[in-house]
Kinemage of the C-alpha trace (Angstrom):
@kinemage 1
@onewidth
@group {chain A} dominant
@subgroup {mainchain}
@vectorlist {calphas} color= white
{ca met a 1} P 10.713 43.237 11.931
{ca gln a 2} L 11.520 40.087 9.653
{ca phe a 3} L 9.567 36.981 10.537
{ca lys a 4} L 10.388 33.516 9.986
{ca thr a 5} L 8.971 30.393 8.844
{ca leu a 6} L 7.813 28.320 12.433
{ca pro a 7} L 9.884 25.314 13.319
{ca gly a 8} L 9.254 22.092 11.182
{ca phe a 9} L 6.664 23.891 8.671
{ca arg a 10} L 8.005 24.669 5.092
{ca glu a 11} L 7.633 27.176 2.428
{ca phe a 12} L 7.442 26.671 -1.499
{ca tyr a 13} L 8.991 28.686 -3.383
{ca pro a 14} L 8.032 28.428 -7.324
{ca glu a 15} L 10.711 25.870 -8.009
{ca glu a 16} L 10.115 23.751 -4.762
{ca cys a 17} L 6.331 23.908 -5.593
{ca leu a 18} L 7.104 22.847 -8.938
{ca gln a 19} L 9.027 19.554 -7.790
{ca arg a 20} L 6.268 19.140 -5.111
{ca asn a 21} L 3.698 19.167 -7.838
{ca his a 22} L 5.562 16.485 -9.829
{ca leu a 23} L 5.638 14.049 -7.020
{ca phe a 24} L 1.687 14.747 -6.774
{ca ser a 25} L 1.378 14.203 -10.234
{ca val a 26} L 2.833 10.842 -10.013
{ca trp a 27} L 1.471 9.749 -7.328
{ca arg a 28} L -2.378 10.235 -8.674
{ca ser a 29} L -1.337 8.764 -11.879
{ca val a 30} L -0.218 5.584 -10.469
{ca ala a 31} L -3.621 5.351 -7.776
{ca arg a 32} L -6.027 6.241 -10.597
{ca ser a 33} L -3.991 3.538 -12.977
{ca phe a 34} L -5.240 0.973 -10.163
{ca gly a 35} L -8.455 2.237 -10.225
{ca phe a 36} L -8.540 4.017 -7.328
{ca ala a 37} L -10.898 7.425 -6.727
{ca glu a 38} L -9.460 10.284 -4.904
{ca tyr a 39} L -11.264 12.072 -1.660
{ca asp a 40} L -10.868 14.711 0.701
{ca ala a 41} L -11.251 15.234 4.438
{ca pro a 42} L -11.420 18.149 6.673
{ca ile a 43} L -7.891 18.833 8.075
{ca leu a 44} L -9.594 19.745 11.437
{ca glu a 45} L -11.334 16.770 13.038
{ca pro a 46} L -13.079 16.406 16.401
{ca leu a 47} L -9.681 15.270 19.152
{ca glu a 48} L -12.037 12.485 20.056
{ca leu a 49} L -11.854 10.612 16.898
{ca tyr a 50} L -8.022 10.584 17.461
{ca ile a 51} L -8.229 9.543 20.997
{ca glu a 52} L -10.308 6.850 20.293
{ca lys a 53} L -8.138 5.458 17.814
{ca ser a 54} L -4.608 5.798 19.441
{ca gly a 55} L -5.413 6.634 23.550
{ca glu a 56} L -4.983 9.733 25.160
{ca glu a 57} L -1.047 9.340 24.577
{ca ile a 58} L -1.926 10.881 21.093
{ca val a 59} L -2.820 14.266 22.498
{ca gly a 60} L 0.658 14.767 23.431
{ca gln a 61} L 1.481 14.475 19.204
{ca leu a 62} L -1.243 16.769 18.468
{ca phe a 63} L -1.810 20.215 17.184
{ca asn a 64} L -4.932 20.589 19.122
{ca phe a 65} L -7.202 23.180 21.537
{ca glu a 66} L -10.969 24.116 22.092
{ca asp a 67} L -12.898 26.383 19.369
{ca arg a 68} L -14.964 29.027 19.972
{ca gly a 69} L -17.952 26.821 19.991
{ca gly a 70} L -16.337 24.777 22.980
{ca arg a 71} L -15.140 22.090 21.097
{ca ala a 72} L -12.171 19.745 21.583
{ca val a 73} L -10.615 20.036 18.266
{ca ala a 74} L -7.436 18.619 16.203
{ca leu a 75} L -5.531 19.411 13.155
{ca arg a 76} L -5.212 16.103 11.485
{ca pro a 77} L -2.019 14.231 12.255
{ca glu a 78} L -2.913 11.350 9.713
{ca met a 79} L -6.115 10.355 7.608
{ca thr a 80} L -7.097 7.432 8.453
{ca pro a 81} L -9.223 8.007 11.496
{ca ser a 82} L -10.595 10.320 9.273
{ca leu a 83} L -11.177 7.659 6.087
{ca ala a 84} L -12.488 5.086 8.709
{ca arg a 85} L -15.364 8.163 9.845
{ca leu a 86} L -16.571 8.683 5.867
{ca val a 87} L -16.576 5.078 5.210
{ca gly a 88} L -18.531 4.193 8.339
{ca ala a 89} L -21.329 7.367 7.601
{ca arg a 90} L -21.819 5.477 4.100
{ca ala a 91} L -21.292 2.044 4.665
{ca asn a 92} L -24.363 0.544 3.227
{ca gly a 93} L -23.869 3.052 -0.135
{ca leu a 94} L -20.193 2.179 -1.301
{ca lys a 95} L -19.897 -0.401 -3.421
{ca arg a 96} L -17.039 -2.898 -2.563
{ca pro a 97} L -14.377 -2.491 -2.700
{ca val a 98} L -13.515 0.681 -1.735
{ca arg a 99} L -10.635 1.859 -3.216
{ca trp a 100} L -9.462 5.335 -2.356
{ca phe a 101} L -6.287 7.608 -2.230
{ca asn a 102} L -5.702 11.114 -0.830
{ca ile a 103} L -2.968 13.830 -1.160
{ca gly a 104} L -2.828 15.682 1.689
{ca glu a 105} L -1.198 17.961 4.080
{ca his a 106} L -1.120 16.773 8.521
{ca tyr a 107} L 0.491 17.770 11.298
{ca arg a 108} L 2.043 16.685 14.094
{ca tyr a 109} L 3.462 18.805 17.204
{ca glu a 110} L 6.777 16.673 17.598
{ca arg a 111} L 10.440 18.060 17.688
{ca pro a 112} L 11.790 18.620 13.974
{ca gln a 113} L 14.664 16.398 12.840
{ca lys a 114} L 15.620 15.220 9.665
{ca gly a 115} L 13.155 13.302 7.463
{ca arg a 116} L 10.161 14.369 10.204
{ca leu a 117} L 8.272 17.622 10.138
{ca arg a 118} L 5.576 19.350 11.907
{ca ala a 119} L 3.683 19.846 8.711
{ca phe a 120} L 4.126 17.441 6.039
{ca tyr a 121} L 2.228 15.651 3.069
{ca gln a 122} L 1.118 12.003 2.810
{ca phe a 123} L -0.250 9.710 -0.216
{ca asn a 124} L -2.624 7.394 1.474
{ca ala a 125} L -4.300 4.737 0.167
{ca asp a 126} L -6.917 2.211 1.119
{ca ile a 127} L -8.926 -0.831 0.007
{ca leu a 128} L -11.910 -1.281 2.435
{ca gly a 129} L -14.523 -3.980 2.321
{ca ile a 130} L -12.157 -6.961 1.261
{ca glu a 131} L -10.788 -9.876 3.009
{ca gly a 132} L -7.322 -11.960 2.217
{ca ala a 133} L -4.105 -11.160 1.084
{ca ala a 134} L -4.909 -10.217 -2.830
{ca ala a 135} L -6.290 -6.873 -1.778
{ca asp a 136} L -2.677 -6.458 0.503
{ca ala a 137} L -1.019 -7.315 -2.642
{ca glu a 138} L -2.627 -4.342 -4.887
{ca leu a 139} L -2.053 -2.129 -1.833
{ca ile a 140} L 1.793 -3.265 -1.709
{ca ala a 141} L 1.982 -3.111 -5.577
{ca leu a 142} L 0.276 0.061 -5.902
{ca met a 143} L 3.507 1.326 -3.085
{ca val a 144} L 5.758 -0.066 -5.083
{ca gln a 145} L 4.862 1.351 -8.230
{ca ser a 146} L 4.605 5.074 -6.706
{ca leu a 147} L 7.950 4.888 -6.226
{ca arg a 148} L 9.663 3.295 -9.204
{ca arg a 149} L 7.370 5.980 -11.309
{ca leu a 150} L 9.728 8.487 -9.525
{ca gly a 151} L 12.499 6.765 -10.695
{ca leu a 152} L 13.418 4.530 -8.143
{ca ser a 153} L 14.790 0.728 -8.661
{ca ser a 154} L 15.244 -2.033 -5.884
{ca glu a 155} L 18.428 -1.065 -5.722
{ca asp a 156} L 17.356 2.015 -4.127
{ca phe a 157} L 14.710 0.630 -1.343
{ca arg a 158} L 12.995 -2.451 -0.527
{ca val a 159} L 9.652 -3.352 1.052
{ca arg a 160} L 10.322 -5.168 4.363
{ca leu a 161} L 6.784 -7.642 4.808
{ca ser a 162} L 5.748 -8.958 8.502
{ca asp a 163} L 2.919 -10.108 9.982
{ca arg a 164} L 1.157 -9.369 12.957
{ca leu a 165} L -1.311 -12.383 13.543
{ca leu a 166} L 2.116 -13.918 13.228
{ca trp a 167} L 3.598 -12.352 16.004
{ca lys a 168} L 0.813 -12.950 18.063
{ca val a 169} L 1.485 -16.865 17.454
{ca ile a 170} L 5.377 -16.183 18.285
{ca leu a 171} L 3.871 -14.753 21.154
{ca glu a 172} L 1.378 -17.002 22.674
{ca ala a 173} L 4.049 -19.893 22.172
{ca ala a 174} L 6.277 -18.016 25.069
{ca gly a 175} L 3.444 -17.942 26.341
{ca leu a 176} L 2.174 -14.407 26.575
{ca glu a 177} L -0.757 -13.018 26.082
{ca gly a 178} L -2.973 -9.736 26.786
{ca ala a 179} L -1.384 -6.746 28.074
{ca ser a 180} L 2.101 -8.592 28.479
{ca ala a 181} L 1.775 -9.642 24.911
{ca ser a 182} L 1.570 -5.798 23.792
{ca ala a 183} L 4.081 -4.846 25.649
{ca val a 184} L 6.682 -7.021 24.374
{ca leu a 185} L 5.448 -6.207 20.849
{ca gly a 186} L 6.026 -2.832 21.615
{ca val a 187} L 9.838 -3.883 22.697
{ca val a 188} L 10.007 -5.839 19.294
{ca asp a 189} L 8.825 -2.533 17.229
{ca lys a 190} L 11.757 -1.047 19.069
{ca met a 191} L 14.649 -3.144 18.570
{ca glu a 192} L 16.614 -2.253 15.804
{ca arg a 193} L 16.508 1.154 17.448
{ca leu a 194} L 17.714 0.254 20.830
{ca pro a 195} L 20.710 -1.282 22.142
{ca arg a 196} L 20.385 -4.867 22.925
{ca glu a 197} L 21.034 -4.673 26.774
{ca lys a 198} L 18.123 -1.951 26.912
{ca thr a 199} L 16.146 -4.229 24.998
{ca leu a 200} L 16.492 -7.191 27.499
{ca glu a 201} L 15.844 -4.586 30.482
{ca leu a 202} L 12.553 -3.783 28.749
{ca leu a 203} L 11.745 -7.738 28.087
{ca thr a 204} L 12.618 -8.623 32.004
{ca pro a 205} L 9.568 -8.018 33.417
{ca his a 206} L 7.062 -10.193 30.840
{ca leu a 207} L 9.383 -13.156 30.016
{ca ala a 208} L 11.065 -15.726 32.441
{ca glu a 209} L 14.017 -16.421 30.382
{ca pro a 210} L 14.282 -13.034 28.544
{ca asp a 211} L 17.462 -14.024 27.260
{ca ala a 212} L 17.210 -16.760 25.747
{ca trp a 213} L 13.721 -16.063 23.841
{ca leu a 214} L 15.681 -12.669 22.565
{ca thr a 215} L 18.180 -14.594 21.024
{ca arg a 216} L 15.787 -16.882 19.736
{ca ile a 217} L 13.897 -14.393 18.377
{ca glu a 218} L 17.027 -12.532 16.660
{ca ala a 219} L 17.883 -15.797 14.614
{ca met a 220} L 14.426 -16.133 13.763
{ca met a 221} L 14.464 -12.077 11.823
{ca ala a 222} L 17.819 -13.463 10.282
{ca gln a 223} L 16.818 -17.154 9.077
{ca val a 224} L 13.095 -16.428 8.240
{ca asp a 225} L 13.458 -14.978 4.754
{ca ser a 226} L 11.302 -17.367 2.553
{ca val a 227} L 7.993 -19.135 2.844
{ca glu a 228} L 9.650 -22.125 3.290
{ca ala a 229} L 11.921 -20.797 6.318
{ca leu a 230} L 8.633 -19.517 7.977
{ca lys a 231} L 7.211 -22.908 7.621
{ca ala a 232} L 9.996 -24.334 9.362
{ca phe a 233} L 9.981 -21.608 12.148
{ca leu a 234} L 6.501 -22.653 12.510
{ca asp a 235} L 7.090 -26.008 12.641
{ca glu a 236} L 9.373 -25.855 15.813
{ca leu a 237} L 6.591 -23.736 17.353
{ca his a 238} L 3.801 -26.019 17.255
{ca pro a 239} L 4.361 -28.166 20.242
{ca ser a 240} L 3.932 -24.985 22.276
{ca leu a 241} L 0.967 -23.553 20.723
{ca ser a 242} L -2.897 -24.502 21.808
{ca pro a 243} L -5.046 -26.086 18.919
{ca asp a 244} L -6.653 -22.332 18.273
{ca gly a 245} L -2.938 -21.371 17.640
{ca gln a 246} L -1.809 -24.101 15.639
{ca thr a 247} L -4.526 -23.840 13.485
{ca leu a 248} L -4.093 -19.951 13.303
{ca ala a 249} L -0.529 -20.728 12.399
{ca ala a 250} L -1.577 -22.936 9.456
{ca ala a 251} L -3.852 -20.192 8.252
{ca arg a 252} L -0.875 -17.689 8.432
{ca leu a 253} L 1.450 -19.743 6.305
{ca ala a 254} L -1.587 -20.220 4.076
{ca glu a 255} L -1.936 -16.479 3.699
{ca trp a 256} L 1.994 -15.743 3.140
{ca gln a 257} L 1.920 -18.285 0.037
{ca val a 258} L -0.992 -16.524 -1.064
{ca leu a 259} L 0.316 -13.009 -0.829
{ca leu a 260} L 3.862 -13.631 -1.868
{ca arg a 261} L 2.638 -15.596 -5.152
{ca glu a 262} L 0.315 -12.364 -5.652
{ca leu a 263} L 3.146 -10.168 -5.475
{ca lys a 264} L 5.072 -11.968 -7.948
{ca met a 265} L 2.286 -11.978 -10.623
{ca leu a 266} L 1.669 -8.547 -10.076
{ca gly a 267} L 5.915 -7.802 -11.017
{ca val a 268} L 6.618 -6.512 -7.958
{ca gly a 269} L 8.222 -9.877 -6.404
{ca asp a 270} L 11.845 -8.672 -6.675
{ca phe a 271} L 11.116 -5.674 -4.241
{ca ile a 272} L 10.092 -7.762 -0.842
{ca arg a 273} L 12.057 -9.186 2.004
{ca ile a 274} L 10.462 -11.162 4.380
{ca asp a 275} L 11.143 -9.570 7.814
{ca leu a 276} L 9.510 -10.113 10.807
{ca gly a 277} L 11.103 -7.033 12.541
{ca ile a 278} L 8.853 -5.080 10.980
{ca val a 279} L 5.720 -4.831 13.330
{ca arg a 280} L 4.630 -1.304 13.069
{ca gly a 281} L 3.624 0.297 16.502
{ca leu a 282} L 0.093 1.458 16.117
{ca ala a 283} L -2.168 -1.597 17.999
{ca tyr a 284} L -4.651 -1.265 15.433
{ca tyr a 285} L -3.143 -3.513 12.827
{ca thr a 286} L -4.859 -6.873 12.470
{ca gly a 287} L -2.557 -8.694 9.973
{ca phe a 288} L -0.031 -8.270 7.174
{ca val a 289} L 2.272 -4.830 8.004
{ca phe a 290} L 4.684 -3.229 5.643
{ca glu a 291} L 7.450 -0.527 5.171
{ca ala a 292} L 9.026 0.622 2.347
{ca phe a 293} L 12.752 1.672 3.110
{ca glu a 294} L 15.701 3.185 1.179
{ca thr a 295} L 18.325 0.965 1.021
{ca ser a 296} L 20.867 3.106 1.354
{ca gly a 297} L 22.278 6.479 3.441
{ca asp a 298} L 19.814 6.413 6.864
{ca ser a 299} L 17.933 3.422 5.966
{ca arg a 300} L 14.924 5.352 6.361
{ca ala a 301} L 11.055 4.161 6.244
{ca leu a 302} L 9.508 5.781 2.970
{ca ala a 303} L 6.122 4.668 3.347
{ca gly a 304} L 4.447 2.355 5.832
{ca gly a 305} L 0.949 0.588 6.530
{ca gly a 306} L -1.027 -3.040 6.868
{ca arg a 307} L -3.995 -4.324 7.836
{ca tyr a 308} L -6.407 -2.789 9.794
{ca asp a 309} L -10.197 -4.721 9.969
{ca asp a 310} L -11.519 -3.692 12.987
{ca leu a 311} L -10.809 0.208 13.120
{ca val a 312} L -14.085 1.491 10.651
{ca ala a 313} L -15.923 -0.223 13.858
{ca lys a 314} L -14.107 1.134 16.515
{ca leu a 315} L -14.833 4.377 15.513
{ca gly a 316} L -18.893 3.935 14.415
{ca gly a 317} L -18.849 2.226 11.712
{ca pro a 318} L -19.977 -1.402 10.458
{ca gly a 319} L -17.734 -4.378 10.872
{ca met a 320} L -15.298 -3.583 8.021
{ca pro a 321} L -12.148 -5.179 6.498
{ca ala a 322} L -9.315 -2.884 5.541
{ca val a 323} L -5.813 -2.346 4.423
{ca gly a 324} L -3.942 0.998 3.397
{ca phe a 325} L -0.767 2.766 3.481
{ca ala a 326} L 0.981 6.271 3.926
{ca met a 327} L 3.661 7.508 1.596
{ca gly a 328} L 5.143 11.241 3.611
{ca asp a 329} L 6.733 13.770 0.811
{ca val a 330} L 9.283 14.471 3.229
{ca thr a 331} L 11.516 11.036 3.197
{ca val a 332} L 10.487 10.661 -0.597
{ca phe a 333} L 11.650 14.143 -1.729
{ca asp a 334} L 14.414 13.682 0.445
{ca leu a 335} L 16.184 10.219 -1.441
{ca leu a 336} L 14.363 11.508 -4.846
{ca lys a 337} L 17.031 14.771 -4.472
{ca ser a 338} L 19.813 12.388 -3.192
{ca lys a 339} L 19.420 10.471 -6.236
{ca glu a 340} L 19.169 13.538 -8.802
{ca arg a 341} L 15.429 11.932 -9.648
{ca leu a 342} L 13.907 15.448 -8.917
{ca pro a 343} L 12.566 17.280 -12.280
{ca pro a 344} L 14.087 20.718 -13.272
{ca cys a 345} L 13.189 23.227 -10.493
{ca phe a 346} L 11.649 25.733 -13.502
{ca gln a 347} L 8.470 26.497 -15.170
{ca lys a 348} L 8.846 26.400 -19.058
{ca pro a 349} L 6.607 28.312 -21.317
{ca asp a 350} L 5.369 26.543 -24.395
{ca val a 351} L 5.368 29.926 -26.620
{ca ala a 352} L 7.192 33.155 -25.891
{ca ile a 353} L 5.685 36.240 -27.849
{ca leu a 354} L 7.899 38.898 -28.086
{ca val a 355} L 7.063 42.392 -29.018
{ca glu a 356} L 9.259 44.851 -30.557
{ca gly a 357} L 7.972 48.667 -29.923
{ca glu a 358} L 3.789 49.198 -29.574
{ca thr a 359} L 2.814 48.305 -33.090
{ca gly a 360} L 1.802 44.897 -32.752
{ca arg a 361} L 1.432 44.638 -29.220
{ca gly a 362} L -2.525 43.934 -29.324
{ca ser a 363} L -2.278 41.405 -31.826
{ca ala a 364} L 0.386 40.008 -30.060
{ca leu a 365} L -1.585 39.491 -26.933
{ca gln a 366} L -5.118 38.611 -28.728
{ca leu a 367} L -2.377 36.036 -30.147
{ca ala a 368} L -1.638 34.941 -26.507
{ca thr a 369} L -5.595 34.109 -25.486
{ca val a 370} L -5.765 32.251 -28.463
{ca leu a 371} L -3.302 29.994 -27.240
{ca arg a 372} L -3.819 29.819 -23.872
{ca glu a 373} L -7.068 29.086 -24.787
{ca gln a 374} L -5.536 25.856 -26.380
{ca gly a 375} L -3.973 24.937 -23.495
{ca cys a 376} L -0.408 26.633 -24.165
{ca ser a 377} L 1.972 27.758 -21.645
{ca val a 378} L 2.157 31.657 -23.011
{ca glu a 379} L 4.423 34.420 -21.730
{ca val a 380} L 4.119 37.897 -23.241
{ca pro a 381} L 6.437 40.987 -22.548
{ca leu a 382} L 4.869 43.431 -19.761
{ca lys a 383} L 8.057 45.798 -20.497
{ca ala a 384} L 9.769 47.319 -23.348
{ca gln a 385} L 13.032 45.490 -24.177
{ca ser a 386} L 14.929 44.858 -27.470
{ca met a 387} L 13.843 42.138 -29.270
{ca asn a 388} L 17.541 40.451 -28.677
{ca lys a 389} L 17.383 40.885 -24.925
{ca gln a 390} L 13.561 39.103 -25.243
{ca leu a 391} L 14.820 36.321 -27.659
{ca lys a 392} L 17.585 35.321 -25.020
{ca ala a 393} L 15.389 35.781 -21.538
{ca ala a 394} L 12.860 33.134 -23.638
{ca gln a 395} L 15.525 30.839 -24.438
{ca gln a 396} L 16.946 30.649 -21.114
{ca lys a 397} L 13.270 30.302 -19.708
{ca gly a 398} L 13.450 26.986 -21.767
{ca ala a 399} L 10.568 28.291 -24.202
{ca ala a 400} L 10.400 25.967 -26.914
{ca val a 401} L 8.746 28.602 -29.417
{ca ala a 402} L 8.471 32.300 -29.858
{ca val a 403} L 6.331 34.949 -32.213
{ca cys a 404} L 8.015 37.781 -32.976
{ca phe a 405} L 6.333 40.858 -33.610
{ca tyr a 406} L 8.902 43.210 -35.057
{ca pro a 407} L 7.460 46.863 -36.163
{ca glu a 408} L 8.167 46.367 -39.946
{ca leu a 409} L 5.914 42.798 -40.293
{ca ala a 410} L 3.623 43.919 -37.726
{ca glu a 411} L 2.431 47.064 -40.488
{ca gly a 412} L 2.279 44.058 -42.770
{ca ala a 413} L 0.461 41.620 -40.722
{ca glu a 414} L 2.835 39.113 -40.514
{ca val a 415} L 5.180 37.475 -37.289
{ca arg a 416} L 8.114 35.564 -37.647
{ca val a 417} L 8.189 32.343 -35.431
{ca arg a 418} L 11.263 30.953 -33.668
{ca his a 419} L 11.624 27.279 -33.224
{ca phe a 420} L 14.992 27.022 -30.557
{ca ala a 421} L 15.814 23.374 -30.587
{ca asp a 422} L 17.056 23.785 -34.115
{ca arg a 423} L 17.396 27.583 -34.183
{ca thr a 424} L 14.978 27.672 -37.321
{ca glu a 425} L 12.362 30.267 -38.284
{ca arg a 426} L 9.536 31.081 -40.768
{ca thr a 427} L 7.666 34.757 -41.465
{ca leu a 428} L 3.987 34.015 -42.008
{ca ala a 429} L 0.788 35.954 -41.724
{ca leu a 430} L -0.632 36.503 -38.296
{ca asp a 431} L -3.661 34.464 -38.975
{ca glu a 432} L -1.562 31.581 -39.807
{ca ala a 433} L 0.619 31.874 -36.435
{ca ala a 434} L -1.557 30.025 -33.899
{ca ser a 435} L -1.861 26.889 -36.243
{ca leu a 436} L 1.876 27.158 -36.743
{ca val a 437} L 2.433 27.289 -33.052
{ca leu a 438} L 0.168 24.402 -32.338
{ca ala a 439} L 1.455 21.997 -35.071
{ca thr a 440} L 5.331 22.609 -33.962
{ca leu a 441} L 4.412 22.016 -30.300
{ca asp a 442} L 2.502 18.921 -31.034
{ca gln a 443} L 5.539 17.778 -33.374
{ca ala a 444} L 8.216 19.444 -31.744
{ca ala a 445} L 9.744 20.916 -35.109
{ca phe a 446} L 7.777 23.076 -37.871
{ca pro a 447} L 6.030 20.773 -39.335
{ca asp a 448} L 6.448 20.521 -43.303
{ca glu a 449} L 2.529 21.179 -44.214
{ca leu a 450} L 0.013 22.690 -42.287
């Protein structure tokens, strides 16, 4: 019987694994360059952790079951609840700000489709313990630089920036609050994916004049593309707002000015687009929200996040401001593949040690051990072949250097070292071979002197 991979799951053959690990390496390198520390958490968590954060409806999207101890558990669908739990448990002993990142696998039981699988990896980065737009700007810059380091540019993606607190002002101006405001915000979150008629149908139970309100919102989304345009829009809303609403509107405008100024100084201003159509469906967001979208093809989201100041307290910890994002490997990998920005999908050994006959095999294995201990990737033959076949195979694999043990040389404790890039060779004593190989790898050519 031939077993098949389960729907929505992937296997990674060595070629794909190499490319996946390249992605992880870039994410890890950029996060550390921003001063973030890596953490991890269990892939199996109490089911209640996700219900507490997202509500009972989340259960239908999870791989959940009862374990042998009678506990309701779930494979983690995201990292933020685990992070909030970890930080909350040691909040009093953690130095602020907390700047943590994670690269891990997550699971969602949903219909597999392009860009969405049941098992996927995410790069999560969060800053906790700091209020104000500077932390939001730092996270957005980290997100942008992570994509740039993968070879993508402003022609490949943009960051769409919005504000949940600003939407609170907009909804108050329409007389909406509580459950009605949440319901309308949920409709706004889906507007891009719905026909206008369906959007109106969903808005009608909550608004006296849904068509007029939607027309105004559509115009706002199209026109508000700068702080100046945002100020003009808020000035129009001003008469419809309560004193608290007016105060909130002024505060948010000031925060927008700080955020955009910080982003410009961080060198990522060209990637940012004000887009109030971005709402982010998760109810726990409390301020700025943002998504990185590819600018060609399917215009899919590559990453997203925002501020969630209340979540740590909601999950049992102390009150702690927080902002973070998650970047999935599936859509990023698809985009890199379409742009031909992935590295070659094969592993190149640094050194191929080649042996003709058995005379020099012992010395060859000893040399391989010495070079491996110095951090070199070294391949040695596992079966007898002619030296020509071994040289051809080593060159096809992309080895930089070959150390050849010929029978006639091995008897005199000599080897021949070939540098594939310029096809040059040197014959030298065996005890000098390791030094020559290491120097050659460092210089990408035979050194003039050892």
